[in-house]
N, CA, C and O atoms as a GROMACS GRO file, in nm:
protein
  396
    1MET      N    1   8.580   1.895   8.461
    1MET     CA    2   8.580   2.035   8.491
    1MET      C    3   8.701   2.070   8.574
    1MET      O    4   8.727   2.010   8.678
    2SER      N    5   8.773   2.165   8.526
    2SER     CA    6   8.889   2.208   8.604
    2SER      C    7   8.850   2.328   8.688
    2SER      O    8   8.770   2.412   8.647
    3GLN      N    9   8.905   2.333   8.798
    3GLN     CA   10   8.872   2.443   8.888
    3GLN      C   11   8.978   2.552   8.874
    3GLN      O   12   9.097   2.526   8.890
    4GLN      N   13   8.934   2.674   8.844
    4GLN     CA   14   9.024   2.789   8.827
    4GLN      C   15   9.055   2.848   8.964
    4GLN      O   16   8.964   2.865   9.045
    5PRO      N   17   9.182   2.879   8.991
    5PRO     CA   18   9.212   2.944   9.119
    5PRO      C   19   9.158   3.086   9.118
    5PRO      O   20   9.160   3.155   9.016
    6SER      N   21   9.110   3.128   9.230
    6SER     CA   22   9.057   3.264   9.239
    6SER      C   23   9.172   3.363   9.234
    6SER      O   24   9.288   3.327   9.254
    7THR      N   25   9.140   3.490   9.206
    7THR     CA   26   9.245   3.590   9.196
    7THR      C   27   9.315   3.613   9.329
    7THR      O   28   9.433   3.648   9.331
    8THR      N   29   9.244   3.595   9.438
    8THR     CA   30   9.310   3.613   9.568
    8THR      C   31   9.408   3.500   9.595
    8THR      O   32   9.512   3.523   9.657
    9ASP      N   33   9.376   3.378   9.549
    9ASP     CA   34   9.468   3.267   9.566
    9ASP      C   35   9.596   3.290   9.486
    9ASP      O   36   9.706   3.262   9.534
   10VAL      N   37   9.582   3.340   9.363
   10VAL     CA   38   9.697   3.366   9.278
   10VAL      C   39   9.782   3.476   9.338
   10VAL      O   40   9.905   3.466   9.342
   11ALA      N   41   9.718   3.584   9.386
   11ALA     CA   42   9.792   3.695   9.444
   11ALA      C   43   9.865   3.652   9.570
   11ALA      O   44   9.976   3.697   9.596
   12THR      N   45   9.803   3.567   9.648
   12THR     CA   46   9.865   3.521   9.771
   12THR      C   47   9.982   3.428   9.740
   12THR      O   48  10.085   3.434   9.807
   13ALA      N   49   9.966   3.345   9.641
   13ALA     CA   50  10.069   3.248   9.608
   13ALA      C   51  10.192   3.315   9.548
   13ALA      O   52  10.304   3.268   9.570
   14THR      N   53  10.175   3.422   9.474
   14THR     CA   54  10.289   3.486   9.407
   14THR      C   55  10.343   3.607   9.481
   14THR      O   56  10.442   3.665   9.439
   15ALA      N   57  10.280   3.647   9.590
   15ALA     CA   58  10.326   3.766   9.663
   15ALA      C   59  10.456   3.735   9.736
   15ALA      O   60  10.480   3.623   9.779
   16SER      N   61  10.537   3.837   9.748
   16SER     CA   62  10.663   3.820   9.821
   16SER      C   63  10.633   3.812   9.970
   16SER      O   64  10.527   3.855  10.015
   17PRO      N   65  10.726   3.757  10.046
   17PRO     CA   66  10.702   3.748  10.190
   17PRO      C   67  10.680   3.886  10.251
   17PRO      O   68  10.737   3.985  10.204
   18ARG      N   69  10.599   3.893  10.351
   18ARG     CA   70  10.566   4.021  10.414
   18ARG      C   71  10.687   4.082  10.482
   18ARG      O   72  10.769   4.013  10.542
   19ARG      N   73  10.694   4.215  10.470
   19ARG     CA   74  10.798   4.286  10.543
   19ARG      C   75  10.755   4.295  10.689
   19ARG      O   76  10.636   4.295  10.720
   20PRO      N   77  10.853   4.302  10.778
   20PRO     CA   78  10.815   4.318  10.918
   20PRO      C   79  10.735   4.447  10.936
   20PRO      O   80  10.758   4.547  10.868
   21THR      N   81  10.645   4.442  11.028
   21THR     CA   82  10.561   4.559  11.054
   21THR      C   83  10.650   4.676  11.096
   21THR      O   84  10.740   4.661  11.179
   22GLU      N   85  10.623   4.792  11.037
   22GLU     CA   86  10.703   4.909  11.072
   22GLU      C   87  10.677   4.950  11.216
   22GLU      O   88  10.564   4.942  11.265
   23THR      N   89  10.782   4.993  11.282
   23THR     CA   90  10.767   5.036  11.420
   23THR      C   91  10.697   5.170  11.424
   23THR      O   92  10.714   5.250  11.332
   24PRO      N   93  10.621   5.197  11.527
   24PRO     CA   94  10.552   5.325  11.536
   24PRO      C   95  10.652   5.439  11.555
   24PRO      O   96  10.759   5.421  11.613
   25ARG      N   97  10.616   5.554  11.507
   25ARG     CA   98  10.702   5.670  11.520
   25ARG      C   99  10.709   5.712  11.666
   25ARG      O  100  10.606   5.729  11.731
   26ARG      N  101  10.828   5.727  11.717
   26ARG     CA  102  10.847   5.759  11.857
   26ARG      C  103  10.905   5.898  11.878
   26ARG      O  104  10.950   5.931  11.987
   27SER      N  105  10.904   5.979  11.775
   27SER     CA  106  10.956   6.114  11.791
   27SER      C  107  10.880   6.211  11.702
   27SER      O  108  10.821   6.172  11.601
   28THR      N  109  10.883   6.336  11.742
   28THR     CA  110  10.826   6.442  11.660
   28THR      C  111  10.941   6.510  11.587
   28THR      O  112  11.057   6.475  11.608
   29GLU      N  113  10.909   6.604  11.503
   29GLU     CA  114  11.015   6.670  11.429
   29GLU      C  115  11.097   6.762  11.518
   29GLU      O  116  11.220   6.762  11.510
   30THR      N  117  11.033   6.838  11.603
   30THR     CA  118  11.104   6.928  11.694
   30THR      C  119  11.030   6.937  11.825
   30THR      O  120  10.921   6.881  11.841
   31LYS      N  121  11.089   7.009  11.918
   31LYS     CA  122  11.021   7.036  12.045
   31LYS      C  123  10.904   7.129  12.021
   31LYS      O  124  10.897   7.196  11.918
   32ALA      N  125  10.813   7.132  12.115
   32ALA     CA  126  10.705   7.231  12.109
   32ALA      C  127  10.767   7.370  12.120
   32ALA      O  128  10.869   7.388  12.187
   33ALA      N  129  10.707   7.467  12.056
   33ALA     CA  130  10.766   7.601  12.048
   33ALA      C  131  10.788   7.663  12.185
   33ALA      O  132  10.888   7.731  12.206
   34PHE      N  133  10.697   7.642  12.279
   34PHE     CA  134  10.711   7.704  12.410
   34PHE      C  135  10.820   7.641  12.494
   34PHE      O  136  10.856   7.695  12.599
   35LYS      N  137  10.875   7.526  12.452
   35LYS     CA  138  10.982   7.460  12.526
   35LYS      C  139  11.121   7.504  12.480
   35LYS      O  140  11.221   7.458  12.536
   36THR      N  141  11.129   7.589  12.381
   36THR     CA  142  11.259   7.624  12.325
   36THR      C  143  11.314   7.751  12.386
   36THR      O  144  11.239   7.837  12.433
   37THR      N  145  11.448   7.764  12.384
   37THR     CA  146  11.511   7.884  12.438
   37THR      C  147  11.489   8.003  12.348
   37THR      O  148  11.482   8.116  12.396
   38GLU      N  149  11.477   7.981  12.215
   38GLU     CA  150  11.455   8.096  12.129
   38GLU      C  151  11.320   8.161  12.153
   38GLU      O  152  11.304   8.281  12.130
   39PHE      N  153  11.223   8.085  12.200
   39PHE     CA  154  11.093   8.144  12.233
   39PHE      C  155  11.106   8.235  12.355
   39PHE      O  156  11.048   8.344  12.358
   40VAL      N  157  11.180   8.191  12.454
   40VAL     CA  158  11.201   8.273  12.574
   40VAL      C  159  11.278   8.400  12.538
   40VAL      O  160  11.243   8.509  12.584
   41VAL      N  161  11.382   8.386  12.456
   41VAL     CA  162  11.458   8.503  12.413
   41VAL      C  163  11.370   8.598  12.332
   41VAL      O  164  11.380   8.719  12.347
   42PHE      N  165  11.284   8.542  12.248
   42PHE     CA  166  11.192   8.624  12.170
   42PHE      C  167  11.100   8.705  12.262
   42PHE      O  168  11.083   8.825  12.242
   43LEU      N  169  11.042   8.640  12.362
   43LEU     CA  170  10.952   8.710  12.454
   43LEU      C  171  11.025   8.819  12.533
   43LEU      O  172  10.971   8.928  12.552
   44VAL      N  173  11.146   8.790  12.578
   44VAL     CA  174  11.225   8.890  12.652
   44VAL      C  175  11.260   9.008  12.562
   44VAL      O  176  11.252   9.123  12.605
   45ALA      N  177  11.298   8.980  12.438
   45ALA     CA  178  11.333   9.088  12.345
   45ALA      C  179  11.212   9.175  12.312
   45ALA      O  180  11.224   9.297  12.306
   46VAL      N  181  11.096   9.113  12.293
   46VAL     CA  182  10.974   9.190  12.265
   46VAL      C  183  10.939   9.277  12.386
   46VAL      O  184  10.906   9.394  12.372
   47ALA      N  185  10.947   9.218  12.504
   47ALA     CA  186  10.919   9.296  12.625
   47ALA      C  187  11.019   9.410  12.640
   47ALA      O  188  10.981   9.520  12.681
   48GLY      N  189  11.146   9.386  12.608
   48GLY     CA  190  11.247   9.490  12.614
   48GLY      C  191  11.220   9.605  12.519
   48GLY      O  192  11.237   9.721  12.555
   49VAL      N  193  11.178   9.572  12.399
   49VAL     CA  194  11.146   9.677  12.301
   49VAL      C  195  11.026   9.759  12.349
   49VAL      O  196  11.027   9.882  12.340
   50LEU      N  197  10.923   9.692  12.399
   50LEU     CA  198  10.805   9.765  12.446
   50LEU      C  199  10.836   9.853  12.567
   50LEU      O  200  10.789   9.966  12.576
   51VAL      N  201  10.915   9.801  12.660
   51VAL     CA  202  10.952   9.879  12.778
   51VAL      C  203  11.039   9.997  12.737
   51VAL      O  204  11.019  10.109  12.786
   52ALA      N  205  11.134   9.975  12.648
   52ALA     CA  206  11.220  10.085  12.603
   52ALA      C  207  11.139  10.192  12.531
   52ALA      O  208  11.163  10.311  12.550
   53SER      N  209  11.045  10.150  12.451
   53SER     CA  210  10.960  10.248  12.381
   53SER      C  211  10.877  10.328  12.478
   53SER      O  212  10.852  10.447  12.456
   54TYR      N  213  10.833  10.265  12.585
   54TYR     CA  214  10.752  10.333  12.684
   54TYR      C  215  10.836  10.430  12.769
   54TYR      O  216  10.792  10.540  12.802
   55LEU      N  217  10.958  10.387  12.804
   55LEU     CA  218  11.040  10.465  12.897
   55LEU      C  219  11.116  10.580  12.832
   55LEU      O  220  11.144  10.680  12.899
   56VAL      N  221  11.149  10.568  12.705
   56VAL     CA  222  11.224  10.675  12.639
   56VAL      C  223  11.130  10.794  12.619
   56VAL      O  224  11.025  10.782  12.556
   57ASN      N  225  11.170  10.907  12.674
   57ASN     CA  226  11.088  11.026  12.666
   57ASN      C  227  11.165  11.139  12.599
   57ASN      O  228  11.284  11.128  12.571
   58GLU      N  229  11.094  11.244  12.575
   58GLU     CA  230  11.155  11.364  12.519
   58GLU      C  231  11.253  11.420  12.622
   58GLU      O  232  11.216  11.445  12.737
   59THR      N  233  11.378  11.439  12.580
   59THR     CA  234  11.478  11.489  12.674
   59THR      C  235  11.529  11.627  12.638
   59THR      O  236  11.572  11.703  12.725
   60ASP      N  237  11.526  11.661  12.510
   60ASP     CA  238  11.583  11.790  12.472
   60ASP      C  239  11.489  11.874  12.387
   60ASP      O  240  11.534  11.965  12.317
   61GLY      N  241  11.363  11.846  12.392
   61GLY     CA  242  11.265  11.928  12.321
   61GLY      C  243  11.248  11.892  12.174
   61GLY      O  244  11.176  11.963  12.103
   62ARG      N  245  11.311  11.786  12.125
   62ARG     CA  246  11.298  11.750  11.984
   62ARG      C  247  11.194  11.641  11.961
   62ARG      O  248  11.180  11.594  11.848
   63GLY      N  249  11.122  11.600  12.058
   63GLY     CA  250  11.021  11.496  12.042
   63GLY      C  251  11.070  11.361  12.088
   63GLY      O  252  11.188  11.344  12.120
   64ASP      N  253  10.980  11.266  12.091
   64ASP     CA  254  11.011  11.131  12.135
   64ASP      C  255  11.096  11.061  12.028
   64ASP      O  256  11.049  11.044  11.915
   65PRO      N  257  11.219  11.020  12.060
   65PRO     CA  258  11.305  10.958  11.960
   65PRO      C  259  11.269  10.811  11.930
   65PRO      O  260  11.313  10.758  11.828
   66PHE      N  261  11.190  10.747  12.015
   66PHE     CA  262  11.157  10.605  11.996
   66PHE      C  263  11.005  10.592  11.997
   66PHE      O  264  10.945  10.552  12.096
   67LEU      N  265  10.945  10.626  11.885
   67LEU     CA  266  10.799  10.624  11.873
   67LEU      C  267  10.745  10.481  11.867
   67LEU      O  268  10.820  10.385  11.846
   68ALA      N  269  10.616  10.469  11.885
   68ALA     CA  270  10.551  10.338  11.887
   68ALA      C  271  10.564  10.267  11.752
   68ALA      O  272  10.582  10.145  11.749
   69ASP      N  273  10.556  10.341  11.642
   69ASP     CA  274  10.567  10.275  11.511
   69ASP      C  275  10.705  10.212  11.492
   69ASP      O  276  10.718  10.107  11.429
   70LYS      N  277  10.808  10.277  11.545
   70LYS     CA  278  10.942  10.219  11.537
   70LYS      C  279  10.952  10.094  11.626
   70LYS      O  280  11.016   9.996  11.589
   71ALA      N  281  10.890  10.100  11.742
   71ALA     CA  282  10.891   9.984  11.832
   71ALA      C  283  10.822   9.865  11.767
   71ALA      O  284  10.873   9.753  11.772
   72TRP      N  285  10.707   9.887  11.706
   72TRP     CA  286  10.636   9.777  11.641
   72TRP      C  287  10.712   9.725  11.519
   72TRP      O  288  10.702   9.607  11.486
   73PHE      N  289  10.787   9.812  11.453
   73PHE     CA  290  10.871   9.767  11.342
   73PHE      C  291  10.978   9.670  11.394
   73PHE      O  292  11.002   9.566  11.333
   74TYR      N  293  11.042   9.705  11.505
   74TYR     CA  294  11.142   9.617  11.563
   74TYR      C  295  11.082   9.485  11.612
   74TYR      O  296  11.144   9.380  11.600
   75ILE      N  297  10.961   9.492  11.666
   75ILE     CA  298  10.893   9.368  11.708
   75ILE      C  299  10.862   9.281  11.586
   75ILE      O  300  10.874   9.158  11.594
   76THR      N  301  10.824   9.342  11.476
   76THR     CA  302  10.800   9.267  11.353
   76THR      C  303  10.928   9.199  11.306
   76THR      O  304  10.926   9.083  11.265
   77LEU      N  305  11.040   9.271  11.311
   77LEU     CA  306  11.168   9.211  11.273
   77LEU      C  307  11.205   9.096  11.366
   77LEU      O  308  11.254   8.992  11.320
   78LEU      N  309  11.180   9.113  11.495
   78LEU     CA  310  11.206   9.004  11.590
   78LEU      C  311  11.119   8.882  11.559
   78LEU      O  312  11.166   8.768  11.568
   79THR      N  313  10.994   8.905  11.523
   79THR     CA  314  10.902   8.796  11.491
   79THR      C  315  10.948   8.721  11.366
   79THR      O  316  10.944   8.598  11.362
   80ILE      N  317  10.992   8.796  11.266
   80ILE     CA  318  11.043   8.732  11.144
   80ILE      C  319  11.166   8.647  11.177
   80ILE      O  320  11.179   8.535  11.129
   81GLY      N  321  11.255   8.701  11.258
   81GLY     CA  322  11.373   8.626  11.299
   81GLY      C  323  11.337   8.500  11.376
   81GLY      O  324  11.398   8.395  11.357
   82TYR      N  325  11.238   8.511  11.464
   82TYR     CA  326  11.194   8.394  11.541
   82TYR      C  327  11.135   8.287  11.448
   82TYR      O  328  11.164   8.168  11.464
   83MET      N  329  11.054   8.329  11.353
   83MET     CA  330  10.994   8.233  11.262
   83MET      C  331  11.100   8.165  11.175
   83MET      O  332  11.088   8.046  11.146
   84ILE      N  333  11.201   8.238  11.134
   84ILE     CA  334  11.310   8.177  11.057
   84ILE      C  335  11.387   8.078  11.144
   84ILE      O  336  11.423   7.969  11.098
   85SER      N  337  11.412   8.114  11.269
   85SER     CA  338  11.485   8.022  11.357
   85SER      C  339  11.405   7.895  11.383
   85SER      O  340  11.464   7.787  11.392
   86ARG      N  341  11.273   7.904  11.394
   86ARG     CA  342  11.190   7.784  11.411
   86ARG      C  343  11.193   7.699  11.286
   86ARG      O  344  11.197   7.576  11.294
   87GLY      N  345  11.192   7.764  11.171
   87GLY     CA  346  11.200   7.688  11.045
   87GLY      C  347  11.331   7.614  11.033
   87GLY      O  348  11.334   7.498  10.990
   88LEU      N  349  11.442   7.678  11.072
   88LEU     CA  350  11.571   7.611  11.068
   88LEU      C  351  11.577   7.499  11.171
   88LEU      O  352  11.639   7.395  11.146
   89ALA      N  353  11.513   7.518  11.285
   89ALA     CA  354  11.513   7.414  11.388
   89ALA      C  355  11.435   7.292  11.342
   89ALA      O  356  11.469   7.180  11.380
   90LYS      N  357  11.332   7.312  11.262
   90LYS     CA  358  11.251   7.201  11.216
   90LYS      C  359  11.316   7.125  11.101
   90LYS      O  360  11.270   7.018  11.063
   91ALA      N  361  11.422   7.179  11.046
   91ALA     CA  362  11.487   7.117  10.931
   91ALA      C  363  11.574   7.000  10.975
   91ALA      O  364  11.696   7.014  10.984
   92GLY      N  365  11.513   6.888  11.002
   92GLY     CA  366  11.586   6.766  11.026
   92GLY      C  367  11.612   6.728  11.169
   92GLY      O  368  11.674   6.624  11.193
   93SER      N  369  11.569   6.804  11.266
   93SER     CA  370  11.594   6.765  11.405
   93SER      C  371  11.480   6.677  11.454
   93SER      O  372  11.371   6.675  11.396
   94ARG      N  373  11.505   6.605  11.560
   94ARG     CA  374  11.404   6.514  11.616
   94ARG      C  375  11.393   6.535  11.765
   94ARG      O  376  11.491   6.570  11.831
   95ASP      N  377  11.275   6.514  11.819
   95ASP     CA  378  11.249   6.520  11.962
   95ASP      C  379  11.170   6.396  11.999
   95ASP      O  380  11.063   6.371  11.942
   96HIS      N  381  11.220   6.317  12.095
   96HIS     CA  382  11.152   6.194  12.133
   96HIS      C  383  11.030   6.224  12.219
   96HIS      O  384  11.028   6.320  12.295
   97TYR      N  385  10.927   6.141  12.205
   97TYR     CA  386  10.802   6.162  12.278
   97TYR      C  387  10.822   6.150  12.429
   97TYR      O  388  10.754   6.218  12.506
   98ASP      N  389  10.913   6.064  12.472
   98ASP     CA  390  10.930   6.042  12.614
   98ASP      C  391  11.014   6.150  12.682
   98ASP      O  392  11.030   6.148  12.804
   99ALA      N  393  11.068   6.245  12.605
   99ALA     CA  394  11.152   6.351  12.662
   99ALA      C  395  11.068   6.462  12.720
   99ALA      O  396  11.123   6.559  12.773
   0.00000   0.00000   0.00000
């Protein structure tokens, strides 16, 4: 009676040598959003738009030239710009965990 090698024995015998264990990932793709300068600029710009909308008043009897709907439109544009800038920042940059 001949003894047949088990499938695990065959797989082990013919397998290539093991690759070294991969090192753990030590970085994220980008910094956290609240740590970035564009977030601070975004918040300042939004606050500026809101303050300007609040402070601009009727000066010559033609009505308020900077209405709330216009202010929110500008805030929406600022938000879109911020989201695009975050997307560009995430495209290939790295931030180390220990930083």
